[in-house]
C-alpha positions as CSV (number, residue, x, y, z in Angstrom):
1,M,3.3,84.3,281.4
2,P,3.2,81.8,278.6
3,E,2.7,78.2,279.6
4,K,6.0,76.2,279.6
5,V,6.6,73.6,276.9
6,V,9.5,71.2,276.2
7,I,11.1,71.2,272.8
8,H,13.2,68.1,272.3
9,S,16.4,67.9,270.3
10,K,16.8,65.6,267.4
11,L,19.0,63.3,269.5
12,E,16.3,63.2,272.2
13,I,13.6,62.5,269.7
14,E,15.4,59.4,268.5
15,G,15.6,58.2,272.1
16,I,11.9,58.9,272.6
17,R,11.0,57.1,269.4
18,R,12.7,54.0,270.7
19,A,11.0,54.2,274.0
20,G,7.6,54.8,272.3
21,Q,8.2,51.6,270.2
22,A,9.1,49.7,273.3
23,A,5.8,50.7,275.0
24,A,3.9,49.9,271.8
25,F,5.4,46.4,271.7
26,V,4.4,45.8,275.3
27,R,0.9,47.1,274.6
28,E,0.4,44.9,271.5
29,E,1.7,41.8,273.2
30,L,-0.4,42.4,276.3
31,K,-3.6,42.5,274.3
32,K,-3.0,38.9,273.3
33,A,-2.8,37.9,276.9
34,I,-6.2,39.5,277.9
35,V,-8.4,36.5,278.1
36,P,-11.2,35.5,280.5
37,G,-9.9,33.7,283.6
38,I,-6.6,35.5,283.9
39,T,-6.1,37.7,287.0
40,T,-5.0,41.3,286.7
41,K,-1.9,40.4,288.7
42,D,-1.0,37.8,286.1
43,L,-1.4,40.4,283.5
44,D,0.9,42.8,285.4
45,E,3.5,40.0,285.7
46,I,3.3,39.4,282.0
47,A,3.8,43.1,281.4
48,R,6.9,43.0,283.6
49,G,8.4,40.2,281.5
50,L,7.6,42.1,278.3
51,I,9.1,45.3,279.6
52,D,12.3,43.3,280.5
53,L,12.4,42.1,276.9
54,T,12.6,45.7,275.6
55,G,15.6,46.3,277.8
56,G,13.7,49.0,279.7
57,R,11.9,49.3,283.0
58,S,8.4,50.3,284.0
59,A,7.8,54.1,284.0
60,F,4.9,53.6,286.5
61,F,6.4,51.2,289.2
62,G,7.3,53.3,292.2
63,Y,6.1,56.5,290.5
64,R,4.6,58.5,293.5
65,G,4.4,55.1,295.2
66,F,2.4,53.2,292.5
67,P,2.8,49.5,293.2
68,G,2.1,48.0,289.7
69,Q,4.2,47.6,286.5
70,I,1.3,48.9,284.4
71,C,-2.2,50.3,285.1
72,I,-5.0,47.7,284.5
73,S,-8.5,49.2,284.8
74,L,-11.6,47.0,284.4
75,N,-15.1,48.1,283.4
76,D,-16.1,51.1,285.5
77,E,-12.5,51.7,286.4
78,V,-11.1,54.7,284.5
79,V,-7.4,54.7,285.2
80,H,-4.7,53.7,287.7
81,G,-6.0,50.2,288.4
82,I,-3.6,47.9,290.2
83,G,-2.9,44.3,289.3
84,R,-4.4,42.0,292.0
85,S,-4.4,38.2,292.4
86,D,-8.0,38.2,293.5
87,I,-9.4,40.1,290.5
88,F,-10.2,37.9,287.5
89,I,-10.9,39.2,284.0
90,D,-14.3,37.8,283.0
91,A,-15.9,37.3,279.6
92,G,-17.7,40.5,278.7
93,S,-15.2,42.9,280.3
94,V,-13.7,46.2,279.2
95,V,-10.0,46.0,280.0
96,S,-7.9,49.2,279.8
97,V,-4.1,48.8,279.9
98,D,-1.9,51.8,280.3
99,V,1.8,51.1,279.6
100,G,4.8,53.2,280.4
101,V,8.4,52.2,279.5
102,V,11.6,54.0,280.4
103,L,14.3,53.0,277.9
104,E,17.8,54.6,277.9
105,G,16.5,57.6,279.9
106,F,13.5,58.2,277.7
107,V,9.8,57.5,278.2
108,G,7.1,55.8,276.1
109,D,3.5,56.0,277.3
110,T,0.4,54.4,275.7
111,A,-2.9,52.9,276.5
112,E,-5.7,50.9,274.9
113,S,-9.1,49.4,275.9
114,V,-10.2,46.0,274.7
115,Y,-13.4,44.0,275.2
116,T,-13.4,40.3,276.1
117,G,-16.4,39.2,274.0
118,I,-18.9,40.6,271.5
119,P,-19.7,44.1,272.6
120,S,-23.2,45.5,272.8
121,E,-24.2,48.6,270.8
122,D,-23.4,50.8,273.8
123,I,-20.0,49.2,274.5
124,D,-19.1,49.3,270.8
125,R,-20.0,53.0,270.8
126,L,-17.8,53.6,273.8
127,L,-14.8,51.9,272.4
128,K,-15.0,53.1,268.9
129,K,-15.7,56.7,269.7
130,T,-13.1,56.9,272.4
131,R,-10.5,55.7,269.8
132,E,-12.0,58.0,267.2
133,S,-11.7,61.0,269.6
134,L,-8.0,60.1,270.2
135,F,-7.3,60.3,266.4
136,A,-9.3,63.5,266.1
137,G,-7.0,65.0,268.7
138,I,-3.9,63.6,266.9
139,N,-5.0,65.1,263.6
140,A,-5.3,68.5,265.3
141,A,-1.7,68.2,266.7
142,I,0.0,70.2,264.0
143,E,2.6,73.0,264.2
144,G,0.9,76.4,264.6
145,N,-2.3,75.0,266.3
146,Y,-2.8,75.3,270.1
147,I,-3.4,72.8,272.8
148,R,-7.1,73.8,272.8
149,D,-7.4,72.7,269.2
150,I,-6.6,69.2,270.3
151,S,-9.0,69.4,273.3
152,E,-11.8,70.7,271.1
153,A,-11.3,67.9,268.6
154,V,-11.5,65.2,271.3
155,Q,-14.6,66.9,272.8
156,R,-16.4,67.2,269.5
157,I,-16.3,63.4,269.0
158,A,-17.1,62.6,272.6
159,E,-20.1,64.8,272.8
160,S,-21.4,63.7,269.4
161,A,-21.5,60.1,270.8
162,N,-23.1,61.3,274.1
163,L,-20.1,60.1,276.2
164,G,-18.9,61.7,279.5
165,I,-15.5,63.3,279.4
166,V,-13.3,62.8,282.5
167,R,-12.0,66.1,283.6
168,E,-9.8,65.3,286.5
169,Y,-7.2,63.5,284.4
170,V,-5.7,64.8,281.2
171,G,-3.0,64.3,278.6
172,H,0.5,65.7,279.0
173,G,3.9,66.3,277.5
174,C,6.2,63.3,277.6
175,G,9.7,62.3,276.7
176,K,12.5,62.7,279.2
177,K,10.0,62.5,282.0
178,L,6.7,60.7,282.3
179,H,4.8,63.9,282.8
180,E,6.1,67.1,281.2
181,P,4.2,70.3,280.4
182,P,1.8,71.2,279.0
183,E,-1.4,69.5,280.2
184,I,-3.9,68.5,277.5
185,P,-7.5,68.5,278.6
186,N,-10.0,66.4,276.7
187,Y,-12.4,69.3,276.6
188,K,-12.2,72.9,275.5
189,T,-11.3,75.4,278.2
190,S,-11.1,79.2,278.2
191,N,-7.3,78.9,278.0
192,K,-6.0,78.1,274.5
193,G,-2.8,76.8,276.0
194,P,0.6,77.0,274.3
195,R,1.1,77.1,270.5
196,L,2.3,73.8,269.1
197,Q,5.9,73.8,267.9
198,N,8.0,71.2,266.1
199,G,9.9,69.1,268.6
200,M,7.1,68.9,271.2
201,V,6.1,65.4,272.2
202,L,2.5,65.0,273.6
203,A,0.7,62.1,275.2
204,I,-2.9,62.5,274.1
205,E,-5.3,60.3,276.1
206,P,-9.0,60.7,276.1
207,M,-10.9,58.9,279.0
208,L,-14.6,58.7,278.2
209,N,-17.5,57.2,280.1
210,L,-20.9,55.7,279.1
211,G,-22.5,57.9,281.8
212,T,-21.4,60.8,283.9
213,H,-18.0,62.4,283.6
214,A,-17.7,62.4,287.4
215,V,-15.2,59.9,289.0
216,K,-14.1,58.8,292.5
217,T,-11.0,57.2,293.9
218,D,-11.1,53.9,295.7
219,A,-9.7,53.4,299.2
220,D,-6.5,52.0,297.8
221,G,-5.7,55.7,296.8
222,W,-5.1,54.8,293.2
223,T,-8.0,53.1,291.4
224,V,-10.3,55.7,289.7
225,R,-13.8,54.7,288.7
226,T,-16.9,56.3,287.4
227,L,-19.2,57.7,290.0
228,D,-22.3,56.1,288.4
229,A,-20.6,52.7,287.9
230,K,-21.0,52.8,284.2
231,L,-18.2,51.7,281.8
232,S,-15.2,53.7,280.9
233,A,-12.5,53.5,278.1
234,H,-9.0,54.9,277.7
235,Y,-6.8,55.3,274.6
236,E,-3.5,57.0,274.4
237,H,-0.7,57.6,271.9
238,M,2.4,59.8,272.0
239,V,2.8,62.1,269.1
240,L,5.7,64.3,267.8
241,I,4.7,67.7,266.5
242,N,6.3,67.7,263.0
243,D,4.9,70.4,260.7
244,D,1.5,69.4,259.3
245,K,1.8,65.7,259.9
246,P,2.0,64.5,263.5
247,E,4.1,61.4,264.0
248,I,2.6,58.7,266.2
249,L,5.5,57.4,268.2
250,T,3.6,54.6,269.8
251,W,2.1,53.2,266.6
252,P,3.1,49.5,266.3
253,K,5.6,48.4,263.8
254,K,4.5,45.8,261.2
């Protein structure tokens, strides 16, 4: 049986565009607030205020019980980090923020990693190549290709940079719900997945590590970190399949 996909109407796509821009606004403003000395709880509170400014609400707060407004993951944390008043962002930290906004019934979802300082060669490689792998995946997201084409493009960049590819967490469809089919692995599988069709909206999100691909979950039941305690990075954009030129819905407006 073919894997299910969601094809959005023109009216829905307009709503998803607005939600994507709301999430992009929050992400870009949050980056300005990521400075040494701030707590991750402070950053979460800033995110709540920014989300309020968009007229939307957090797509993550309360989702399956998640307690934060956004996900804030530091250093060896991969995804799903929770803002805490006892965790300070230090100079020389990789800070990954994952933002989800629900606006008028539609969802915008995006993530980015930043570094608080001048990165070493290894950290620079991690950040640049994770971002590059995202855009390689986006460039493969054209009508007529398959999900596996996106996965293979991400994997090619990750492996060429000798980075571990997280396997337990993947990209996904997005739009009317935070997680819609299909899943988008960041590595090639035996299943080519569904064929890409105009009207599909995909959240492509490579999570790459400086060391092993293996991860573990903390006792809080949410925070995922690398098994070997090496650094991780996370980048995510939502794209609309639109003939041979994917539209990045979470690209910031000038």
